[in-house]
PDB file as gemmi writes it, atoms N, CA and C in Angstrom:
CRYST1    1.000    1.000    1.000  90.00  90.00  90.00 P 1                      
ATOM      1  N   MET A   1     177.669 -10.701 117.787  1.00  0.00           N  
ATOM      2  CA  MET A   1     179.122 -10.654 117.916  1.00  0.00           C  
ATOM      3  C   MET A   1     179.648 -12.076 118.029  1.00  0.00           C  
ATOM      4  N   ALA A   2     180.640 -12.383 117.252  1.00  0.00           N  
ATOM      5  CA  ALA A   2     181.276 -13.685 117.329  1.00  0.00           C  
ATOM      6  C   ALA A   2     182.077 -13.764 118.618  1.00  0.00           C  
ATOM      7  N   GLN A   3     182.015 -14.936 119.238  1.00  0.00           N  
ATOM      8  CA  GLN A   3     182.763 -15.096 120.474  1.00  0.00           C  
ATOM      9  C   GLN A   3     184.251 -14.980 120.180  1.00  0.00           C  
ATOM     10  N   GLY A   4     184.939 -14.175 120.995  1.00  0.00           N  
ATOM     11  CA  GLY A   4     186.360 -13.991 120.808  1.00  0.00           C  
ATOM     12  C   GLY A   4     186.722 -12.989 119.736  1.00  0.00           C  
ATOM     13  N   ASP A   5     185.768 -12.189 119.281  1.00  0.00           N  
ATOM     14  CA  ASP A   5     186.023 -11.155 118.277  1.00  0.00           C  
ATOM     15  C   ASP A   5     186.948 -10.102 118.889  1.00  0.00           C  
ATOM     16  N   PRO A   6     188.206 -10.017 118.440  1.00  0.00           N  
ATOM     17  CA  PRO A   6     189.159  -9.102 119.079  1.00  0.00           C  
ATOM     18  C   PRO A   6     188.779  -7.635 118.933  1.00  0.00           C  
ATOM     19  N   ILE A   7     188.164  -7.253 117.835  1.00  0.00           N  
ATOM     20  CA  ILE A   7     187.769  -5.851 117.657  1.00  0.00           C  
ATOM     21  C   ILE A   7     186.695  -5.487 118.671  1.00  0.00           C  
ATOM     22  N   GLU A   8     185.723  -6.365 118.836  1.00  0.00           N  
ATOM     23  CA  GLU A   8     184.659  -6.101 119.808  1.00  0.00           C  
ATOM     24  C   GLU A   8     185.216  -6.104 121.228  1.00  0.00           C  
ATOM     25  N   GLU A   9     186.141  -6.993 121.515  1.00  0.00           N  
ATOM     26  CA  GLU A   9     186.744  -7.032 122.847  1.00  0.00           C  
ATOM     27  C   GLU A   9     187.474  -5.727 123.151  1.00  0.00           C  
ATOM     28  N   LEU A  10     188.204  -5.189 122.180  1.00  0.00           N  
ATOM     29  CA  LEU A  10     188.887  -3.906 122.384  1.00  0.00           C  
ATOM     30  C   LEU A  10     187.883  -2.772 122.577  1.00  0.00           C  
ATOM     31  N   ARG A  11     186.827  -2.780 121.786  1.00  0.00           N  
ATOM     32  CA  ARG A  11     185.802  -1.751 121.922  1.00  0.00           C  
ATOM     33  C   ARG A  11     185.182  -1.809 123.317  1.00  0.00           C  
ATOM     34  N   GLN A  12     184.924  -3.007 123.791  1.00  0.00           N  
ATOM     35  CA  GLN A  12     184.322  -3.182 125.111  1.00  0.00           C  
ATOM     36  C   GLN A  12     185.249  -2.706 126.230  1.00  0.00           C  
ATOM     37  N   THR A  13     186.552  -2.778 126.007  1.00  0.00           N  
ATOM     38  CA  THR A  13     187.511  -2.322 127.012  1.00  0.00           C  
ATOM     39  C   THR A  13     187.242  -0.881 127.402  1.00  0.00           C  
ATOM     40  N   PHE A  14     186.950  -0.049 126.415  1.00  0.00           N  
ATOM     41  CA  PHE A  14     186.766   1.373 126.678  1.00  0.00           C  
ATOM     42  C   PHE A  14     185.333   1.733 127.045  1.00  0.00           C  
ATOM     43  N   SER A  15     184.433   0.774 126.992  1.00  0.00           N  
ATOM     44  CA  SER A  15     183.067   1.058 127.414  1.00  0.00           C  
ATOM     45  C   SER A  15     182.682   0.206 128.619  1.00  0.00           C  
ATOM     46  N   SER A  16     183.654  -0.469 129.187  1.00  0.00           N  
ATOM     47  CA  SER A  16     183.371  -1.343 130.318  1.00  0.00           C  
ATOM     48  C   SER A  16     183.031  -0.537 131.559  1.00  0.00           C  
ATOM     49  N   ARG A  17     182.306  -1.174 132.446  1.00  0.00           N  
ATOM     50  CA  ARG A  17     181.896  -0.533 133.695  1.00  0.00           C  
ATOM     51  C   ARG A  17     183.108  -0.102 134.517  1.00  0.00           C  
ATOM     52  N   SER A  18     184.137  -0.928 134.593  1.00  0.00           N  
ATOM     53  CA  SER A  18     185.300  -0.572 135.410  1.00  0.00           C  
ATOM     54  C   SER A  18     186.043   0.623 134.825  1.00  0.00           C  
ATOM     55  N   PHE A  19     186.119   0.699 133.494  1.00  0.00           N  
ATOM     56  CA  PHE A  19     186.774   1.848 132.864  1.00  0.00           C  
ATOM     57  C   PHE A  19     185.999   3.123 133.171  1.00  0.00           C  
ATOM     58  N   ARG A  20     184.681   3.079 132.983  1.00  0.00           N  
ATOM     59  CA  ARG A  20     183.852   4.261 133.253  1.00  0.00           C  
ATOM     60  C   ARG A  20     183.893   4.640 134.721  1.00  0.00           C  
ATOM     61  N   SER A  21     183.894   3.649 135.600  1.00  0.00           N  
ATOM     62  CA  SER A  21     183.932   3.921 137.034  1.00  0.00           C  
ATOM     63  C   SER A  21     185.226   4.631 137.415  1.00  0.00           C  
ATOM     64  N   GLY A  22     186.342   4.152 136.899  1.00  0.00           N  
ATOM     65  CA  GLY A  22     187.621   4.802 137.182  1.00  0.00           C  
ATOM     66  C   GLY A  22     187.677   6.207 136.624  1.00  0.00           C  
ATOM     67  N   PHE A  23     187.146   6.375 135.426  1.00  0.00           N  
ATOM     68  CA  PHE A  23     187.130   7.691 134.806  1.00  0.00           C  
ATOM     69  C   PHE A  23     186.226   8.638 135.584  1.00  0.00           C  
ATOM     70  N   LEU A  24     185.106   8.138 136.102  1.00  0.00           N  
ATOM     71  CA  LEU A  24     184.205   8.969 136.902  1.00  0.00           C  
ATOM     72  C   LEU A  24     184.892   9.416 138.188  1.00  0.00           C  
ATOM     73  N   LYS A  25     185.625   8.526 138.826  1.00  0.00           N  
ATOM     74  CA  LYS A  25     186.342   8.897 140.056  1.00  0.00           C  
ATOM     75  C   LYS A  25     187.330  10.025 139.789  1.00  0.00           C  
ATOM     76  N   ILE A  26     188.108   9.889 138.734  1.00  0.00           N  
ATOM     77  CA  ILE A  26     189.087  10.928 138.399  1.00  0.00           C  
ATOM     78  C   ILE A  26     188.379  12.240 138.074  1.00  0.00           C  
ATOM     79  N   THR A  27     187.295  12.150 137.331  1.00  0.00           N  
ATOM     80  CA  THR A  27     186.560  13.354 136.942  1.00  0.00           C  
ATOM     81  C   THR A  27     185.990  14.066 138.158  1.00  0.00           C  
ATOM     82  N   ILE A  28     185.394  13.316 139.070  1.00  0.00           N  
ATOM     83  CA  ILE A  28     184.842  13.926 140.285  1.00  0.00           C  
ATOM     84  C   ILE A  28     185.949  14.571 141.097  1.00  0.00           C  
ATOM     85  N   LEU A  29     187.054  13.870 141.283  1.00  0.00           N  
ATOM     86  CA  LEU A  29     188.166  14.459 142.039  1.00  0.00           C  
ATOM     87  C   LEU A  29     188.647  15.744 141.381  1.00  0.00           C  
ATOM     88  N   ARG A  30     188.738  15.737 140.068  1.00  0.00           N  
ATOM     89  CA  ARG A  30     189.187  16.943 139.350  1.00  0.00           C  
ATOM     90  C   ARG A  30     188.222  18.096 139.581  1.00  0.00           C  
ATOM     91  N   LEU A  31     186.930  17.834 139.498  1.00  0.00           N  
ATOM     92  CA  LEU A  31     185.940  18.894 139.674  1.00  0.00           C  
ATOM     93  C   LEU A  31     185.960  19.460 141.089  1.00  0.00           C  
ATOM     94  N   VAL A  32     185.986  18.582 142.092  1.00  0.00           N  
ATOM     95  CA  VAL A  32     185.957  19.097 143.471  1.00  0.00           C  
ATOM     96  C   VAL A  32     187.311  19.641 143.907  1.00  0.00           C  
ATOM     97  N   SER A  33     188.344  19.419 143.093  1.00  0.00           N  
ATOM     98  CA  SER A  33     189.632  20.061 143.391  1.00  0.00           C  
ATOM     99  C   SER A  33     189.575  21.541 143.026  1.00  0.00           C  
ATOM    100  N   GLU A  34     188.685  21.888 142.108  1.00  0.00           N  
ATOM    101  CA  GLU A  34     188.523  23.283 141.685  1.00  0.00           C  
ATOM    102  C   GLU A  34     187.676  24.077 142.665  1.00  0.00           C  
ATOM    103  N   ARG A  35     186.588  23.438 143.134  1.00  0.00           N  
ATOM    104  CA  ARG A  35     185.704  24.107 144.095  1.00  0.00           C  
ATOM    105  C   ARG A  35     184.797  23.058 144.729  1.00  0.00           C  
ATOM    106  N   PRO A  36     184.354  23.295 145.952  1.00  0.00           N  
ATOM    107  CA  PRO A  36     183.400  22.373 146.573  1.00  0.00           C  
ATOM    108  C   PRO A  36     182.105  22.327 145.754  1.00  0.00           C  
ATOM    109  N   MET A  37     181.538  21.142 145.626  1.00  0.00           N  
ATOM    110  CA  MET A  37     180.331  20.964 144.811  1.00  0.00           C  
ATOM    111  C   MET A  37     179.419  19.917 145.431  1.00  0.00           C  
ATOM    112  N   HIS A  38     178.126  20.027 145.142  1.00  0.00           N  
ATOM    113  CA  HIS A  38     177.184  18.975 145.525  1.00  0.00           C  
ATOM    114  C   HIS A  38     177.010  18.026 144.336  1.00  0.00           C  
ATOM    115  N   GLY A  39     176.428  16.877 144.600  1.00  0.00           N  
ATOM    116  CA  GLY A  39     176.340  15.827 143.594  1.00  0.00           C  
ATOM    117  C   GLY A  39     175.661  16.241 142.300  1.00  0.00           C  
ATOM    118  N   TYR A  40     174.542  16.946 142.402  1.00  0.00           N  
ATOM    119  CA  TYR A  40     173.823  17.358 141.192  1.00  0.00           C  
ATOM    120  C   TYR A  40     174.681  18.300 140.358  1.00  0.00           C  
ATOM    121  N   ALA A  41     175.388  19.209 141.018  1.00  0.00           N  
ATOM    122  CA  ALA A  41     176.267  20.139 140.293  1.00  0.00           C  
ATOM    123  C   ALA A  41     177.390  19.378 139.589  1.00  0.00           C  
ATOM    124  N   ILE A  42     177.883  18.325 140.217  1.00  0.00           N  
ATOM    125  CA  ILE A  42     178.919  17.495 139.593  1.00  0.00           C  
ATOM    126  C   ILE A  42     178.377  16.867 138.308  1.00  0.00           C  
ATOM    127  N   MET A  43     177.170  16.305 138.388  1.00  0.00           N  
ATOM    128  CA  MET A  43     176.571  15.690 137.194  1.00  0.00           C  
ATOM    129  C   MET A  43     176.403  16.712 136.075  1.00  0.00           C  
ATOM    130  N   LYS A  44     175.902  17.886 136.416  1.00  0.00           N  
ATOM    131  CA  LYS A  44     175.663  18.920 135.410  1.00  0.00           C  
ATOM    132  C   LYS A  44     176.971  19.432 134.811  1.00  0.00           C  
ATOM    133  N   GLU A  45     178.008  19.541 135.625  1.00  0.00           N  
ATOM    134  CA  GLU A  45     179.300  20.013 135.122  1.00  0.00           C  
ATOM    135  C   GLU A  45     179.921  18.987 134.176  1.00  0.00           C  
ATOM    136  N   ILE A  46     179.778  17.712 134.488  1.00  0.00           N  
ATOM    137  CA  ILE A  46     180.282  16.674 133.586  1.00  0.00           C  
ATOM    138  C   ILE A  46     179.546  16.750 132.252  1.00  0.00           C  
ATOM    139  N   GLU A  47     178.236  16.912 132.309  1.00  0.00           N  
ATOM    140  CA  GLU A  47     177.458  17.050 131.072  1.00  0.00           C  
ATOM    141  C   GLU A  47     177.945  18.249 130.262  1.00  0.00           C  
ATOM    142  N   ARG A  48     178.165  19.367 130.929  1.00  0.00           N  
ATOM    143  CA  ARG A  48     178.611  20.583 130.241  1.00  0.00           C  
ATOM    144  C   ARG A  48     179.990  20.382 129.614  1.00  0.00           C  
ATOM    145  N   LEU A  49     180.914  19.833 130.397  1.00  0.00           N  
ATOM    146  CA  LEU A  49     182.281  19.652 129.910  1.00  0.00           C  
ATOM    147  C   LEU A  49     182.366  18.669 128.748  1.00  0.00           C  
ATOM    148  N   THR A  50     181.459  17.720 128.707  1.00  0.00           N  
ATOM    149  CA  THR A  50     181.482  16.713 127.642  1.00  0.00           C  
ATOM    150  C   THR A  50     180.479  17.027 126.536  1.00  0.00           C  
ATOM    151  N   ARG A  51     179.953  18.232 126.560  1.00  0.00           N  
ATOM    152  CA  ARG A  51     178.963  18.666 125.550  1.00  0.00           C  
ATOM    153  C   ARG A  51     177.818  17.671 125.435  1.00  0.00           C  
ATOM    154  N   MET A  52     177.358  17.238 126.593  1.00  0.00           N  
ATOM    155  CA  MET A  52     176.216  16.328 126.726  1.00  0.00           C  
ATOM    156  C   MET A  52     176.490  14.921 126.181  1.00  0.00           C  
ATOM    157  N   ASN A  53     177.744  14.590 125.913  1.00  0.00           N  
ATOM    158  CA  ASN A  53     178.079  13.250 125.435  1.00  0.00           C  
ATOM    159  C   ASN A  53     178.152  12.234 126.564  1.00  0.00           C  
ATOM    160  N   TRP A  54     178.279  12.711 127.781  1.00  0.00           N  
ATOM    161  CA  TRP A  54     178.324  11.827 128.947  1.00  0.00           C  
ATOM    162  C   TRP A  54     177.406  12.427 129.981  1.00  0.00           C  
ATOM    163  N   LYS A  55     176.399  11.671 130.368  1.00  0.00           N  
ATOM    164  CA  LYS A  55     175.434  12.118 131.366  1.00  0.00           C  
ATOM    165  C   LYS A  55     175.396  11.088 132.487  1.00  0.00           C  
ATOM    166  N   PRO A  56     176.343  11.186 133.423  1.00  0.00           N  
ATOM    167  CA  PRO A  56     176.352  10.199 134.503  1.00  0.00           C  
ATOM    168  C   PRO A  56     175.079  10.312 135.337  1.00  0.00           C  
ATOM    169  N   SER A  57     174.576   9.182 135.740  1.00  0.00           N  
ATOM    170  CA  SER A  57     173.324   9.140 136.493  1.00  0.00           C  
ATOM    171  C   SER A  57     173.585   9.310 137.985  1.00  0.00           C  
ATOM    172  N   PRO A  58     172.548   9.698 138.729  1.00  0.00           N  
ATOM    173  CA  PRO A  58     172.692   9.737 140.188  1.00  0.00           C  
ATOM    174  C   PRO A  58     173.104   8.375 140.739  1.00  0.00           C  
ATOM    175  N   GLY A  59     172.661   7.303 140.073  1.00  0.00           N  
ATOM    176  CA  GLY A  59     173.001   5.953 140.508  1.00  0.00           C  
ATOM    177  C   GLY A  59     174.462   5.594 140.339  1.00  0.00           C  
ATOM    178  N   SER A  60     175.205   6.397 139.594  1.00  0.00           N  
ATOM    179  CA  SER A  60     176.652   6.181 139.499  1.00  0.00           C  
ATOM    180  C   SER A  60     177.420   7.257 140.267  1.00  0.00           C  
ATOM    181  N   VAL A  61     176.940   8.482 140.255  1.00  0.00           N  
ATOM    182  CA  VAL A  61     177.673   9.580 140.903  1.00  0.00           C  
ATOM    183  C   VAL A  61     177.655   9.454 142.426  1.00  0.00           C  
ATOM    184  N   TYR A  62     176.481   9.248 143.017  1.00  0.00           N  
ATOM    185  CA  TYR A  62     176.417   9.238 144.481  1.00  0.00           C  
ATOM    186  C   TYR A  62     177.144   8.055 145.112  1.00  0.00           C  
ATOM    187  N   PRO A  63     177.041   6.841 144.564  1.00  0.00           N  
ATOM    188  CA  PRO A  63     177.869   5.759 145.117  1.00  0.00           C  
ATOM    189  C   PRO A  63     179.368   6.030 144.955  1.00  0.00           C  
ATOM    190  N   THR A  64     179.749   6.656 143.854  1.00  0.00           N  
ATOM    191  CA  THR A  64     181.160   6.996 143.649  1.00  0.00           C  
ATOM    192  C   THR A  64     181.610   8.012 144.679  1.00  0.00           C  
ATOM    193  N   LEU A  65     180.783   8.998 144.960  1.00  0.00           N  
ATOM    194  CA  LEU A  65     181.118   9.979 146.001  1.00  0.00           C  
ATOM    195  C   LEU A  65     181.277   9.292 147.355  1.00  0.00           C  
ATOM    196  N   ARG A  66     180.397   8.337 147.669  1.00  0.00           N  
ATOM    197  CA  ARG A  66     180.523   7.603 148.936  1.00  0.00           C  
ATOM    198  C   ARG A  66     181.821   6.800 148.966  1.00  0.00           C  
ATOM    199  N   ASP A  67     182.159   6.170 147.834  1.00  0.00           N  
ATOM    200  CA  ASP A  67     183.414   5.409 147.762  1.00  0.00           C  
ATOM    201  C   ASP A  67     184.620   6.323 147.979  1.00  0.00           C  
ATOM    202  N   LEU A  68     184.613   7.474 147.325  1.00  0.00           N  
ATOM    203  CA  LEU A  68     185.719   8.426 147.471  1.00  0.00           C  
ATOM    204  C   LEU A  68     185.820   8.924 148.905  1.00  0.00           C  
ATOM    205  N   GLN A  69     184.679   9.108 149.548  1.00  0.00           N  
ATOM    206  CA  GLN A  69     184.684   9.550 150.939  1.00  0.00           C  
ATOM    207  C   GLN A  69     185.229   8.447 151.852  1.00  0.00           C  
ATOM    208  N   ALA A  70     184.841   7.206 151.601  1.00  0.00           N  
ATOM    209  CA  ALA A  70     185.332   6.083 152.403  1.00  0.00           C  
ATOM    210  C   ALA A  70     186.845   5.924 152.271  1.00  0.00           C  
ATOM    211  N   LEU A  71     187.386   6.318 151.125  1.00  0.00           N  
ATOM    212  CA  LEU A  71     188.833   6.251 150.896  1.00  0.00           C  
ATOM    213  C   LEU A  71     189.564   7.499 151.385  1.00  0.00           C  
ATOM    214  N   ASP A  72     188.837   8.421 151.998  1.00  0.00           N  
ATOM    215  CA  ASP A  72     189.380   9.693 152.485  1.00  0.00           C  
ATOM    216  C   ASP A  72     189.964  10.537 151.346  1.00  0.00           C  
ATOM    217  N   LEU A  73     189.326  10.461 150.178  1.00  0.00           N  
ATOM    218  CA  LEU A  73     189.758  11.279 149.046  1.00  0.00           C  
ATOM    219  C   LEU A  73     188.914  12.541 148.932  1.00  0.00           C  
ATOM    220  N   VAL A  74     187.697  12.488 149.469  1.00  0.00           N  
ATOM    221  CA  VAL A  74     186.836  13.667 149.568  1.00  0.00           C  
ATOM    222  C   VAL A  74     186.194  13.679 150.951  1.00  0.00           C  
ATOM    223  N   THR A  75     185.787  14.858 151.364  1.00  0.00           N  
ATOM    224  CA  THR A  75     184.985  15.009 152.575  1.00  0.00           C  
ATOM    225  C   THR A  75     183.682  15.673 152.166  1.00  0.00           C  
ATOM    226  N   SER A  76     182.712  15.610 153.062  1.00  0.00           N  
ATOM    227  CA  SER A  76     181.446  16.284 152.774  1.00  0.00           C  
ATOM    228  C   SER A  76     180.996  17.048 154.007  1.00  0.00           C  
ATOM    229  N   ARG A  77     180.206  18.074 153.734  1.00  0.00           N  
ATOM    230  CA  ARG A  77     179.584  18.836 154.812  1.00  0.00           C  
ATOM    231  C   ARG A  77     178.165  19.161 154.370  1.00  0.00           C  
ATOM    232  N   GLU A  78     177.284  19.257 155.349  1.00  0.00           N  
ATOM    233  CA  GLU A  78     175.900  19.596 155.034  1.00  0.00           C  
ATOM    234  C   GLU A  78     175.769  21.090 154.839  1.00  0.00           C  
ATOM    235  N   GLU A  79     175.030  21.438 153.816  1.00  0.00           N  
ATOM    236  CA  GLU A  79     174.708  22.838 153.552  1.00  0.00           C  
ATOM    237  C   GLU A  79     173.232  22.849 153.164  1.00  0.00           C  
ATOM    238  N   GLY A  80     172.389  23.167 154.128  1.00  0.00           N  
ATOM    239  CA  GLY A  80     170.956  23.026 153.897  1.00  0.00           C  
ATOM    240  C   GLY A  80     170.631  21.550 153.753  1.00  0.00           C  
ATOM    241  N   ARG A  81     169.987  21.202 152.655  1.00  0.00           N  
ATOM    242  CA  ARG A  81     169.631  19.805 152.406  1.00  0.00           C  
ATOM    243  C   ARG A  81     170.640  19.105 151.503  1.00  0.00           C  
ATOM    244  N   LYS A  82     171.717  19.783 151.168  1.00  0.00           N  
ATOM    245  CA  LYS A  82     172.706  19.229 150.243  1.00  0.00           C  
ATOM    246  C   LYS A  82     173.982  18.844 150.976  1.00  0.00           C  
ATOM    247  N   LEU A  83     174.662  17.855 150.426  1.00  0.00           N  
ATOM    248  CA  LEU A  83     176.008  17.519 150.873  1.00  0.00           C  
ATOM    249  C   LEU A  83     176.976  18.146 149.885  1.00  0.00           C  
ATOM    250  N   ILE A  84     177.895  18.924 150.412  1.00  0.00           N  
ATOM    251  CA  ILE A  84     178.904  19.588 149.594  1.00  0.00           C  
ATOM    252  C   ILE A  84     180.202  18.799 149.747  1.00  0.00           C  
ATOM    253  N   TYR A  85     180.787  18.434 148.622  1.00  0.00           N  
ATOM    254  CA  TYR A  85     181.997  17.610 148.622  1.00  0.00           C  
ATOM    255  C   TYR A  85     183.224  18.449 148.300  1.00  0.00           C  
ATOM    256  N   GLU A  86     184.308  18.146 149.026  1.00  0.00           N  
ATOM    257  CA  GLU A  86     185.595  18.823 148.824  1.00  0.00           C  
ATOM    258  C   GLU A  86     186.688  17.769 148.774  1.00  0.00           C  
ATOM    259  N   ILE A  87     187.724  18.064 148.042  1.00  0.00           N  
ATOM    260  CA  ILE A  87     188.852  17.142 147.960  1.00  0.00           C  
ATOM    261  C   ILE A  87     189.690  17.255 149.232  1.00  0.00           C  
ATOM    262  N   THR A  88     190.278  16.146 149.656  1.00  0.00           N  
ATOM    263  CA  THR A  88     191.175  16.126 150.810  1.00  0.00           C  
ATOM    264  C   THR A  88     192.619  16.186 150.309  1.00  0.00           C  
ATOM    265  N   PRO A  89     193.579  16.411 151.210  1.00  0.00           N  
ATOM    266  CA  PRO A  89     194.983  16.344 150.775  1.00  0.00           C  
ATOM    267  C   PRO A  89     195.323  14.982 150.149  1.00  0.00           C  
ATOM    268  N   ARG A  90     194.809  13.926 150.736  1.00  0.00           N  
ATOM    269  CA  ARG A  90     195.030  12.583 150.167  1.00  0.00           C  
ATOM    270  C   ARG A  90     194.389  12.480 148.780  1.00  0.00           C  
ATOM    271  N   GLY A  91     193.219  13.085 148.622  1.00  0.00           N  
ATOM    272  CA  GLY A  91     192.546  13.104 147.324  1.00  0.00           C  
ATOM    273  C   GLY A  91     193.347  13.865 146.286  1.00  0.00           C  
ATOM    274  N   SER A  92     193.968  14.966 146.710  1.00  0.00           N  
ATOM    275  CA  SER A  92     194.810  15.744 145.789  1.00  0.00           C  
ATOM    276  C   SER A  92     195.997  14.922 145.310  1.00  0.00           C  
ATOM    277  N   GLU A  93     196.603  14.179 146.230  1.00  0.00           N  
ATOM    278  CA  GLU A  93     197.722  13.306 145.854  1.00  0.00           C  
ATOM    279  C   GLU A  93     197.261  12.221 144.879  1.00  0.00           C  
ATOM    280  N   ALA A  94     196.120  11.620 145.183  1.00  0.00           N  
ATOM    281  CA  ALA A  94     195.589  10.564 144.316  1.00  0.00           C  
ATOM    282  C   ALA A  94     195.244  11.122 142.939  1.00  0.00           C  
ATOM    283  N   LEU A  95     194.676  12.319 142.899  1.00  0.00           N  
ATOM    284  CA  LEU A  95     194.323  12.941 141.623  1.00  0.00           C  
ATOM    285  C   LEU A  95     195.568  13.205 140.788  1.00  0.00           C  
ATOM    286  N   THR A  96     196.602  13.744 141.406  1.00  0.00           N  
ATOM    287  CA  THR A  96     197.848  14.012 140.686  1.00  0.00           C  
ATOM    288  C   THR A  96     198.404  12.726 140.085  1.00  0.00           C  
ATOM    289  N   ALA A  97     198.439  11.664 140.886  1.00  0.00           N  
ATOM    290  CA  ALA A  97     198.953  10.380 140.400  1.00  0.00           C  
ATOM    291  C   ALA A  97     198.076   9.836 139.272  1.00  0.00           C  
ATOM    292  N   ALA A  98     196.761   9.934 139.425  1.00  0.00           N  
ATOM    293  CA  ALA A  98     195.845   9.421 138.398  1.00  0.00           C  
ATOM    294  C   ALA A  98     195.976  10.207 137.104  1.00  0.00           C  
ATOM    295  N   LEU A  99     196.069  11.523 137.201  1.00  0.00           N  
ATOM    296  CA  LEU A  99     196.202  12.341 135.992  1.00  0.00           C  
ATOM    297  C   LEU A  99     197.527  12.074 135.288  1.00  0.00           C  
ATOM    298  N   ASP A 100     198.583  11.815 136.057  1.00  0.00           N  
ATOM    299  CA  ASP A 100     199.862  11.441 135.447  1.00  0.00           C  
ATOM    300  C   ASP A 100     199.709  10.154 134.635  1.00  0.00           C  
ATOM    301  N   ARG A 101     198.989   9.183 135.191  1.00  0.00           N  
ATOM    302  CA  ARG A 101     198.780   7.911 134.476  1.00  0.00           C  
ATOM    303  C   ARG A 101     197.922   8.112 133.244  1.00  0.00           C  
ATOM    304  N   VAL A 102     196.905   8.972 133.361  1.00  0.00           N  
ATOM    305  CA  VAL A 102     196.051   9.256 132.201  1.00  0.00           C  
ATOM    306  C   VAL A 102     196.875   9.908 131.098  1.00  0.00           C  
ATOM    307  N   ARG A 103     197.713  10.880 131.478  1.00  0.00           N  
ATOM    308  CA  ARG A 103     198.569  11.549 130.481  1.00  0.00           C  
ATOM    309  C   ARG A 103     199.492  10.545 129.791  1.00  0.00           C  
ATOM    310  N   GLU A 104     200.073   9.637 130.575  1.00  0.00           N  
ATOM    311  CA  GLU A 104     200.934   8.609 129.995  1.00  0.00           C  
ATOM    312  C   GLU A 104     200.146   7.740 129.017  1.00  0.00           C  
ATOM    313  N   GLY A 105     198.929   7.384 129.397  1.00  0.00           N  
ATOM    314  CA  GLY A 105     198.088   6.569 128.526  1.00  0.00           C  
ATOM    315  C   GLY A 105     197.727   7.294 127.243  1.00  0.00           C  
ATOM    316  N   ILE A 106     197.408   8.580 127.358  1.00  0.00           N  
ATOM    317  CA  ILE A 106     197.081   9.377 126.169  1.00  0.00           C  
ATOM    318  C   ILE A 106     198.288   9.472 125.249  1.00  0.00           C  
ATOM    319  N   GLU A 107     199.459   9.694 125.835  1.00  0.00           N  
ATOM    320  CA  GLU A 107     200.680   9.774 125.026  1.00  0.00           C  
ATOM    321  C   GLU A 107     200.941   8.453 124.301  1.00  0.00           C  
ATOM    322  N   MET A 108     200.740   7.356 125.011  1.00  0.00           N  
ATOM    323  CA  MET A 108     200.936   6.050 124.399  1.00  0.00           C  
ATOM    324  C   MET A 108     199.953   5.852 123.245  1.00  0.00           C  
ATOM    325  N   LEU A 109     198.688   6.210 123.460  1.00  0.00           N  
ATOM    326  CA  LEU A 109     197.686   6.070 122.400  1.00  0.00           C  
ATOM    327  C   LEU A 109     198.003   6.970 121.212  1.00  0.00           C  
ATOM    328  N   GLN A 110     198.470   8.179 121.480  1.00  0.00           N  
ATOM    329  CA  GLN A 110     198.854   9.074 120.383  1.00  0.00           C  
ATOM    330  C   GLN A 110     199.989   8.472 119.569  1.00  0.00           C  
ATOM    331  N   ASN A 111     200.966   7.898 120.256  1.00  0.00           N  
ATOM    332  CA  ASN A 111     202.069   7.250 119.552  1.00  0.00           C  
ATOM    333  C   ASN A 111     201.574   6.087 118.701  1.00  0.00           C  
ATOM    334  N   LEU A 112     200.649   5.311 119.240  1.00  0.00           N  
ATOM    335  CA  LEU A 112     200.103   4.190 118.480  1.00  0.00           C  
ATOM    336  C   LEU A 112     199.308   4.669 117.272  1.00  0.00           C  
ATOM    337  N   ILE A 113     198.533   5.730 117.441  1.00  0.00           N  
ATOM    338  CA  ILE A 113     197.753   6.278 116.327  1.00  0.00           C  
ATOM    339  C   ILE A 113     198.683   6.808 115.249  1.00  0.00           C  
ATOM    340  N   GLU A 114     199.715   7.543 115.649  1.00  0.00           N  
ATOM    341  CA  GLU A 114     200.669   8.082 114.681  1.00  0.00           C  
ATOM    342  C   GLU A 114     201.410   6.956 113.975  1.00  0.00           C  
ATOM    343  N   TYR A 115     201.758   5.911 114.706  1.00  0.00           N  
ATOM    344  CA  TYR A 115     202.434   4.764 114.101  1.00  0.00           C  
ATOM    345  C   TYR A 115     201.526   4.117 113.068  1.00  0.00           C  
ATOM    346  N   GLN A 116     200.276   3.946 113.403  1.00  0.00           N  
ATOM    347  CA  GLN A 116     199.304   3.333 112.496  1.00  0.00           C  
ATOM    348  C   GLN A 116     199.128   4.176 111.242  1.00  0.00           C  
ATOM    349  N   ALA A 117     199.224   5.500 111.382  1.00  0.00           N  
ATOM    350  CA  ALA A 117     198.990   6.401 110.253  1.00  0.00           C  
ATOM    351  C   ALA A 117     200.162   6.427 109.278  1.00  0.00           C  
ATOM    352  N   GLU A 118     201.323   5.990 109.710  1.00  0.00           N  
ATOM    353  CA  GLU A 118     202.512   6.063 108.844  1.00  0.00           C  
ATOM    354  C   GLU A 118     202.481   5.068 107.722  1.00  0.00           C  
TER     355      GLU A 118                                                      
END                                                                             
């Protein structure tokens, strides 16, 4: 890759660690807003929903769950040997705000794609 290649820089924007990390946080919040889940179930549900195109590792899911818990966006309880995660009221508010921003971003991208196609 040539240094300063704008096409590669744009491609990297959507595959960057920070982008994936933010998307993982929103995805986890969305899943645990539907029902309490343990970490492995979260990973498997993401795989199912993305038709195996995204397989987040335990090394990304569990630290993200700890981060969300530290921010009081999820809580956990022990159930046997598993930790079951649930969304908090603060997490629900954060999820709503995040999904609104995602929708705005999708709308903007759709407008740009349609503009490009004209």
